Backbone as CSV, one residue per row, in Angstrom:
resi,resn,N_x,N_y,N_z,CA_x,CA_y,CA_z,C_x,C_y,C_z
1,UNK,0.848,-1.358,-0.079,-0.144,-0.047,-0.018,0.607,1.106,0.215
2,UNK,1.964,1.338,0.555,3.159,2.435,0.821,3.544,2.796,-0.415
3,UNK,3.444,2.151,-1.327,3.925,2.675,-2.978,2.652,3.340,-3.702
4,UNK,1.390,2.568,-3.349,0.171,3.436,-3.716,-0.132,4.619,-3.310
5,UNK,0.141,4.526,-1.902,-0.063,5.873,-1.329,0.927,7.051,-1.628
6,UNK,2.191,6.640,-1.687,3.521,7.772,-2.519,2.776,8.223,-3.946
7,UNK,2.243,7.434,-4.617,2.167,7.598,-5.975,0.847,8.340,-6.199
8,UNK,-0.367,7.917,-5.194,-1.487,8.287,-5.597,-2.327,9.042,-4.179
9,UNK,-1.596,8.988,-3.558,-1.890,9.706,-1.683,-2.421,10.873,-1.940
10,UNK,-2.145,11.378,-0.489,-2.570,12.485,0.013,-2.197,13.789,-1.016
11,UNK,-1.118,14.059,-1.713,-0.527,14.865,-2.429,-0.620,15.100,-3.909
12,UNK,-1.318,13.979,-4.251,-1.559,13.572,-5.809,-2.608,14.525,-6.481
13,UNK,-2.052,14.796,-7.326,-2.961,15.829,-8.287,-3.791,15.194,-9.553
14,UNK,-5.094,14.924,-9.451,-5.506,14.144,-10.318,-5.474,14.420,-12.062
15,UNK,-5.528,15.452,-12.337,-5.454,16.039,-13.531,-3.734,15.531,-13.709
16,UNK,-2.797,15.897,-13.235,-1.447,15.095,-13.427,-1.360,13.593,-13.583
17,UNK,-2.215,13.016,-12.753,-2.167,11.527,-12.689,-2.572,11.303,-14.181
18,UNK,-4.039,11.921,-14.387,-4.318,11.378,-15.940,-3.482,11.626,-16.874
19,UNK,-2.736,12.805,-16.868,-1.592,13.244,-18.070,-0.765,11.990,-17.868
20,UNK,0.172,11.567,-16.703,1.061,10.763,-16.739,0.361,9.330,-17.405
21,UNK,-0.558,8.874,-16.907,-1.453,7.832,-17.339,-1.364,7.543,-18.950
22,UNK,-1.530,8.586,-19.274,-1.446,8.771,-21.121,-0.028,8.233,-21.627
23,UNK,0.756,8.908,-20.667,2.107,8.528,-21.171,2.909,7.332,-20.866
24,UNK,2.534,6.909,-19.747,2.781,5.650,-18.853,1.869,4.637,-18.330
25,UNK,1.930,3.247,-19.107,0.939,2.112,-18.988,0.888,1.553,-17.406
26,UNK,2.417,1.946,-16.858,2.097,1.318,-15.581,1.506,2.226,-14.463
27,UNK,1.576,3.752,-14.921,0.578,4.875,-13.980,-0.840,4.307,-13.916
28,UNK,-1.363,3.977,-15.405,-2.679,3.793,-15.325,-3.035,2.542,-14.395
29,UNK,-1.970,1.269,-14.830,-2.151,0.373,-13.688,-2.026,0.513,-12.646
30,UNK,-1.429,1.522,-12.073,-1.495,1.848,-10.657,-2.664,2.242,-10.468
31,UNK,-2.927,3.552,-11.378,-4.373,3.831,-10.565,-5.764,2.761,-10.638
32,UNK,-5.692,1.688,-11.751,-6.521,0.828,-11.495,-6.655,-0.023,-10.179
33,UNK,-5.267,-0.292,-9.726,-5.048,-1.227,-8.408,-5.383,-0.314,-7.573
34,UNK,-5.059,1.163,-7.670,-5.366,2.190,-6.292,-6.967,2.291,-6.078
35,UNK,-7.723,2.055,-7.384,-9.120,2.204,-7.128,-9.823,1.116,-6.302
36,UNK,-9.174,0.021,-6.473,-9.416,-1.455,-5.627,-9.021,-1.696,-4.488
37,UNK,-7.929,-0.716,-4.237,-7.369,-0.922,-2.539,-8.073,-0.924,-1.584
38,UNK,-7.717,-1.844,-0.614,-8.495,-1.877,0.749,-7.643,-1.698,1.876
39,UNK,-8.239,-0.863,2.783,-7.502,-0.378,4.160,-7.011,-1.746,4.766
40,UNK,-5.576,-1.766,5.078,-5.128,-3.012,5.662,-4.776,-2.396,7.375
41,UNK,-4.294,-1.342,7.511,-3.578,-0.847,8.447,-4.556,0.537,9.192
42,UNK,-4.462,0.633,10.114,-4.642,2.180,10.612,-4.181,3.055,10.096
43,UNK,-2.948,3.287,9.542,-2.235,4.373,9.190,-2.531,4.254,7.300
44,UNK,-3.216,3.667,6.878,-3.110,3.575,5.344,-3.893,4.552,5.001
45,UNK,-3.469,4.925,3.822,-3.714,6.426,3.133,-5.059,5.514,2.214
46,UNK,-5.452,4.894,1.943,-6.731,4.134,1.348,-7.744,4.647,0.735
47,UNK,-8.120,5.670,1.501,-9.451,6.477,0.937,-9.014,7.676,0.193
48,UNK,-7.614,8.038,0.470,-7.250,9.219,-0.568,-6.520,8.377,-1.744
49,UNK,-5.839,7.376,-1.936,-5.511,6.903,-2.906,-6.652,6.607,-4.015
50,UNK,-7.949,5.764,-3.237,-9.075,5.462,-4.022,-9.543,6.847,-4.515
51,UNK,-9.593,7.877,-3.899,-10.399,9.078,-4.337,-9.633,9.733,-5.602
52,UNK,-8.158,9.940,-5.260,-7.448,10.193,-6.328,-7.366,9.703,-7.787
53,UNK,-7.575,8.410,-7.601,-7.311,7.391,-8.598,-8.967,7.611,-9.264
54,UNK,-9.933,7.750,-8.332,-11.246,8.060,-9.096,-11.433,9.041,-9.945
55,UNK,-10.740,10.435,-9.136,-10.643,11.547,-10.134,-9.965,11.484,-11.186
56,UNK,-9.110,11.011,-11.413,-7.862,10.840,-12.659,-8.807,10.032,-13.539
57,UNK,-9.116,9.137,-13.196,-9.859,8.167,-14.368,-10.995,8.891,-14.720
58,UNK,-11.661,9.542,-13.883,-12.786,10.262,-14.374,-12.329,11.254,-15.316
59,UNK,-11.624,12.033,-14.966,-10.689,12.966,-16.150,-10.367,12.348,-17.201
60,UNK,-9.653,10.983,-17.055,-9.255,10.628,-18.346,-10.246,10.264,-19.250
61,UNK,-11.221,9.587,-18.613,-12.455,9.202,-19.462,-12.823,9.964,-20.198
62,UNK,-13.360,11.175,-19.798,-13.847,12.447,-20.217,-12.815,13.067,-21.461
63,UNK,-11.610,13.114,-21.013,-10.716,13.561,-21.853,-9.817,12.941,-22.870
64,UNK,-9.843,11.770,-22.721,-9.278,10.551,-23.573,-9.677,9.459,-23.206
65,UNK,-10.541,9.164,-23.616,-11.464,7.627,-23.537,-10.643,6.631,-24.044
66,UNK,-10.035,7.307,-25.150,-9.501,5.710,-25.955,-8.344,5.229,-25.332
67,UNK,-7.668,5.884,-24.023,-6.695,5.288,-23.383,-7.292,4.270,-22.557
68,UNK,-8.349,4.448,-22.030,-9.125,3.497,-20.990,-9.872,2.563,-21.762
69,UNK,-9.981,2.484,-23.324,-10.758,1.523,-23.922,-10.068,-0.109,-23.643
70,UNK,-8.885,-0.053,-23.443,-8.490,-1.485,-23.479,-9.002,-2.128,-21.970
71,UNK,-9.381,-0.905,-21.109,-9.848,-1.443,-19.781,-11.444,-1.684,-19.697
72,UNK,-12.005,-1.725,-20.756,-13.400,-2.052,-20.680,-13.862,-2.844,-19.900
73,UNK,-13.539,-4.004,-19.913,-13.892,-4.867,-18.677,-13.888,-4.930,-17.448
74,UNK,-12.727,-4.246,-17.079,-12.412,-3.707,-15.663,-13.699,-2.960,-15.377
75,UNK,-14.180,-1.772,-15.970,-14.944,-0.809,-15.497,-16.152,-1.708,-15.705
76,UNK,-16.572,-2.710,-16.443,-17.842,-3.251,-16.608,-17.970,-4.086,-15.373
77,UNK,-16.968,-4.513,-14.721,-17.023,-5.614,-13.458,-17.170,-4.499,-12.251
78,UNK,-17.050,-3.383,-12.362,-17.467,-2.015,-11.286,-18.615,-2.209,-11.217
79,UNK,-19.833,-2.653,-12.308,-20.979,-2.529,-12.058,-21.172,-3.323,-10.807
80,UNK,-20.768,-4.474,-10.538,-21.190,-5.566,-9.423,-20.348,-4.931,-8.074
81,UNK,-19.578,-4.202,-7.848,-18.961,-3.533,-6.858,-19.892,-2.734,-5.694
82,UNK,-19.764,-3.253,-4.484,-20.082,-2.937,-3.065,-20.059,-1.474,-3.070
83,UNK,-19.173,-0.686,-3.945,-18.518,0.657,-3.465,-19.528,1.373,-4.291
84,UNK,-20.526,2.102,-4.138,-21.288,2.885,-4.929,-20.583,3.932,-5.806
85,UNK,-19.419,4.601,-5.076,-18.922,5.566,-6.001,-18.311,4.824,-7.199
86,UNK,-17.723,3.356,-7.077,-17.068,2.900,-7.906,-17.992,2.650,-9.060
87,UNK,-19.447,2.233,-8.827,-20.565,1.870,-9.528,-20.535,3.077,-10.651
88,UNK,-20.710,4.329,-9.534,-20.717,5.638,-10.201,-19.915,5.669,-11.182
89,UNK,-18.596,5.676,-10.913,-17.738,6.061,-11.845,-17.541,4.718,-13.058
90,UNK,-18.015,3.620,-12.670,-18.102,2.679,-14.193,-19.210,3.614,-15.026
91,UNK,-20.193,3.667,-14.536,-21.237,4.246,-15.333,-20.864,5.405,-16.398
92,UNK,-19.890,6.329,-15.539,-19.812,7.558,-16.343,-18.619,7.232,-17.439
93,UNK,-17.486,6.118,-16.791,-16.503,5.886,-17.720,-16.990,5.331,-19.129
94,UNK,-17.808,4.180,-18.727,-18.557,3.501,-19.979,-19.158,4.349,-20.783
95,UNK,-19.834,5.269,-20.653,-20.621,6.313,-21.251,-19.708,7.078,-22.285
96,UNK,-18.290,7.194,-21.445,-17.329,8.220,-22.360,-16.819,7.259,-23.215
97,UNK,-16.639,6.195,-23.164,-15.912,4.799,-23.818,-16.815,4.560,-25.219
98,UNK,-17.990,5.068,-25.082,-19.140,4.399,-26.150,-18.419,5.475,-27.392
99,UNK,-17.672,6.253,-27.107,-17.376,7.422,-28.555,-16.320,6.841,-28.748
100,UNK,-15.332,5.818,-28.325,-14.275,5.249,-29.195,-14.264,3.692,-29.257
101,UNK,-15.714,3.265,-29.231,-16.083,1.935,-28.977,-16.211,1.199,-30.376
102,UNK,-14.713,0.938,-31.142,-14.614,0.349,-32.342,-15.090,-1.065,-32.607
103,UNK,-15.346,-1.822,-31.389,-15.394,-3.437,-31.375,-16.881,-3.541,-30.603
104,UNK,-17.572,-2.407,-30.790,-19.009,-2.765,-30.635,-18.929,-3.164,-29.190
105,UNK,-18.213,-2.993,-28.163,-18.522,-3.532,-26.747,-19.676,-3.304,-26.090
106,UNK,-20.258,-2.045,-26.464,-21.272,-1.495,-25.706,-22.431,-2.399,-25.938
107,UNK,-22.554,-2.511,-26.919,-23.898,-3.213,-27.581,-23.954,-4.704,-26.691
108,UNK,-23.121,-5.304,-26.369,-23.053,-6.653,-25.927,-22.968,-6.242,-24.109
109,UNK,-22.488,-5.254,-24.037,-22.373,-4.661,-22.398,-23.717,-4.456,-21.845
110,UNK,-24.330,-3.633,-22.741,-25.704,-3.130,-22.080,-26.561,-4.312,-22.259
111,UNK,-26.813,-4.742,-23.159,-27.810,-5.977,-23.557,-27.780,-7.096,-21.717
112,UNK,-26.372,-7.128,-21.609,-26.035,-7.958,-20.085,-26.130,-7.078,-18.920
113,UNK,-25.648,-6.039,-18.807,-25.645,-5.156,-17.504,-26.635,-4.029,-17.324
114,UNK,-25.878,-3.019,-18.362,-26.301,-1.714,-17.861,-27.926,-1.319,-17.865
115,UNK,-28.834,-1.571,-19.037,-30.033,-1.512,-19.043,-30.551,-1.929,-17.471
116,UNK,-30.917,-3.096,-17.274,-31.415,-3.670,-15.971,-31.018,-3.068,-14.697
117,UNK,-29.665,-2.911,-14.858,-28.743,-2.504,-13.528,-29.251,-0.878,-13.273
118,UNK,-29.222,-0.132,-14.685,-29.524,1.339,-14.423,-30.960,1.372,-13.960
119,UNK,-31.878,0.540,-14.530,-33.150,1.305,-14.339,-33.775,0.817,-12.706
120,UNK,-32.667,-0.264,-12.034,-32.720,-0.842,-10.633,-31.935,-0.018,-9.812
121,UNK,-31.799,0.961,-9.919,-30.620,1.720,-9.320,-31.815,2.468,-7.757
122,UNK,-32.756,2.323,-8.007,-33.796,2.833,-6.954,-33.217,2.094,-5.973
123,UNK,-33.518,0.709,-6.151,-33.339,-0.900,-5.415,-32.059,-0.835,-4.805
124,UNK,-31.085,-0.532,-5.505,-29.522,-0.406,-5.130,-28.711,0.522,-3.988
125,UNK,-29.075,1.555,-4.756,-28.581,2.604,-3.846,-29.234,3.549,-3.068
126,UNK,-28.548,3.886,-2.204,-29.260,5.244,-1.050,-29.645,6.136,-1.508
127,UNK,-30.497,6.986,-0.810,-31.168,8.267,-1.718,-30.052,9.295,-2.183
128,UNK,-29.204,9.538,-1.675,-28.648,10.810,-2.205,-27.737,10.258,-3.363
129,UNK,-27.193,9.004,-3.194,-26.455,8.636,-4.324,-27.248,8.119,-5.238
130,UNK,-28.454,7.644,-5.201,-29.373,7.419,-6.415,-29.815,8.675,-7.102
131,UNK,-29.842,9.996,-6.402,-30.201,11.201,-7.281,-29.159,11.144,-8.051
132,UNK,-27.947,11.194,-7.380,-26.978,11.658,-8.538,-26.783,10.728,-9.510
133,UNK,-26.518,9.524,-9.342,-26.417,8.200,-10.236,-27.610,8.367,-11.547
134,UNK,-28.395,8.737,-10.919,-29.792,8.889,-12.120,-29.687,9.853,-12.958
135,UNK,-28.587,10.789,-12.925,-28.475,11.758,-13.967,-27.446,10.895,-14.796
136,UNK,-26.381,10.282,-14.476,-25.714,9.820,-15.033,-26.194,8.350,-15.803
137,UNK,-27.117,7.621,-15.245,-27.839,6.890,-16.045,-28.374,7.374,-17.465
138,UNK,-28.971,8.412,-16.913,-29.668,9.025,-17.950,-28.839,9.459,-19.545
139,UNK,-27.650,9.874,-18.938,-26.786,10.138,-20.063,-26.541,8.876,-20.711
140,UNK,-25.855,7.816,-19.806,-25.560,6.587,-20.687,-27.054,6.190,-21.627
141,UNK,-27.990,6.289,-21.084,-29.310,5.932,-22.139,-29.426,6.659,-23.142
142,UNK,-28.749,7.776,-23.387,-29.236,8.558,-24.284,-27.990,7.984,-25.421
143,UNK,-27.115,7.371,-24.982,-25.915,7.171,-25.853,-26.422,5.700,-26.654
144,UNK,-27.445,5.053,-26.320,-27.760,4.018,-27.160,-29.411,4.136,-27.393
145,UNK,-30.067,4.507,-26.777,-31.696,4.608,-26.574,-31.939,4.560,-27.940
146,UNK,-31.903,5.098,-29.325,-32.315,5.103,-30.632,-31.920,3.419,-30.855
147,UNK,-31.191,2.719,-30.505,-31.094,1.190,-30.997,-31.457,0.205,-29.707
148,UNK,-32.052,0.759,-28.640,-32.613,-0.193,-27.267,-33.751,-0.618,-27.561
149,UNK,-33.942,-1.934,-27.276,-35.355,-2.628,-27.372,-36.023,-2.305,-26.030
150,UNK,-35.693,-1.618,-25.154,-36.255,-1.202,-23.591,-36.489,0.308,-23.785
151,UNK,-36.897,0.912,-25.010,-37.279,2.207,-24.844,-38.520,2.346,-23.871
152,UNK,-39.303,1.882,-23.778,-40.536,2.218,-23.010,-40.079,1.883,-21.363
153,UNK,-38.982,1.251,-20.634,-38.712,1.175,-19.409,-37.996,2.267,-19.163
154,UNK,-37.106,2.328,-20.264,-36.086,3.902,-20.081,-36.764,4.937,-20.181
155,UNK,-37.781,5.377,-20.745,-38.644,6.313,-20.863,-39.495,6.567,-19.366
156,UNK,-39.967,5.515,-19.205,-40.445,5.246,-17.844,-39.676,5.753,-16.619
157,UNK,-38.302,5.224,-16.538,-36.939,5.436,-15.603,-37.304,7.095,-15.616
158,UNK,-36.616,7.713,-17.132,-36.333,8.908,-16.812,-37.406,9.917,-16.400
159,UNK,-38.644,9.632,-16.767,-39.838,10.291,-16.332,-39.700,10.374,-14.787
160,UNK,-39.540,9.277,-13.986,-39.329,9.390,-12.757,-38.572,10.109,-12.275
161,UNK,-37.158,10.249,-12.781,-36.123,10.980,-12.555,-36.481,12.777,-12.534
162,UNK,-37.634,13.138,-13.422,-38.130,14.581,-13.021,-38.609,15.167,-11.773
163,UNK,-38.568,13.982,-10.998,-39.062,14.445,-9.424,-37.553,14.019,-8.208
164,UNK,-36.494,14.154,-9.118,-35.423,14.178,-8.333,-35.072,14.856,-7.317
165,UNK,-34.275,14.812,-6.348,-33.840,15.554,-5.757,-32.782,16.487,-5.968
166,UNK,-31.993,15.978,-6.958,-31.014,16.406,-7.499,-31.550,17.197,-8.623
167,UNK,-30.966,18.836,-8.919,-31.249,19.666,-9.861,-30.984,19.214,-11.573
168,UNK,-29.480,18.848,-11.124,-28.864,17.959,-12.443,-29.422,17.042,-12.943
169,UNK,-29.890,16.064,-12.311,-30.742,14.584,-12.578,-32.062,15.172,-13.199
170,UNK,-32.351,16.383,-12.906,-33.900,16.719,-13.192,-33.750,17.435,-14.673
171,UNK,-32.737,18.033,-14.862,-32.329,18.868,-16.240,-32.117,17.566,-16.937
172,UNK,-31.079,16.614,-16.832,-30.810,15.532,-18.037,-32.124,15.004,-18.271
173,UNK,-33.051,14.387,-17.062,-34.263,13.827,-17.171,-35.126,14.664,-18.521
174,UNK,-35.315,16.193,-17.995,-36.410,16.870,-18.913,-35.341,17.147,-20.655
175,UNK,-33.867,17.010,-20.774,-33.297,17.090,-21.719,-33.591,15.868,-22.783
176,UNK,-33.674,14.646,-21.937,-33.758,13.544,-22.652,-35.075,13.394,-23.409
177,UNK,-36.060,13.648,-22.396,-37.218,13.935,-23.115,-37.772,14.604,-24.002
178,UNK,-36.680,15.604,-23.970,-37.134,16.599,-25.048,-36.568,15.830,-26.370
179,UNK,-35.674,15.493,-26.287,-34.978,14.973,-27.630,-35.423,13.597,-27.853
180,UNK,-36.059,12.759,-26.929,-36.343,11.480,-27.234,-37.872,11.091,-27.544
181,UNK,-38.914,12.085,-26.570,-40.130,11.749,-26.795,-40.790,12.781,-27.945
182,UNK,-41.404,11.880,-29.046,-41.670,12.628,-30.240,-43.216,12.040,-30.632
């Protein structure tokens, strides 16, 4: 843990980590390991490491999704993680990776995982998290709604998000419905 803490702990800068990961696959690999790190001793800086790795991967997914595309399966596995923030990151990163999905991985993935999982966030997440993740779920749905076989269920989910406590999620729901309901 000490090595991870030194690289990704307290004083780490997420933007710099993301930039370094573009140049060095070992840094990216370390960030993925850091994301899954577990606290082993009282003095571990596991929380800081996880948080900094999460922020850096978030940035990398937004700015350079092609750098994370080879890690597609890693992020898909996070859909099943007990940590809600890791599931939240997975939804966000996968949504960004669809922009560079040359192997049609998304089509396979959403049929297996995404739609059913996103439609059931009410059952999986706590209230505050649910409101936040709802907006990201809507963004993910927007990426494949046109091809989806579950349009009615997705639309029903999005309509429920119009009553979300999160202003951002309500805005995303309104934009989605304006775009797709005709």
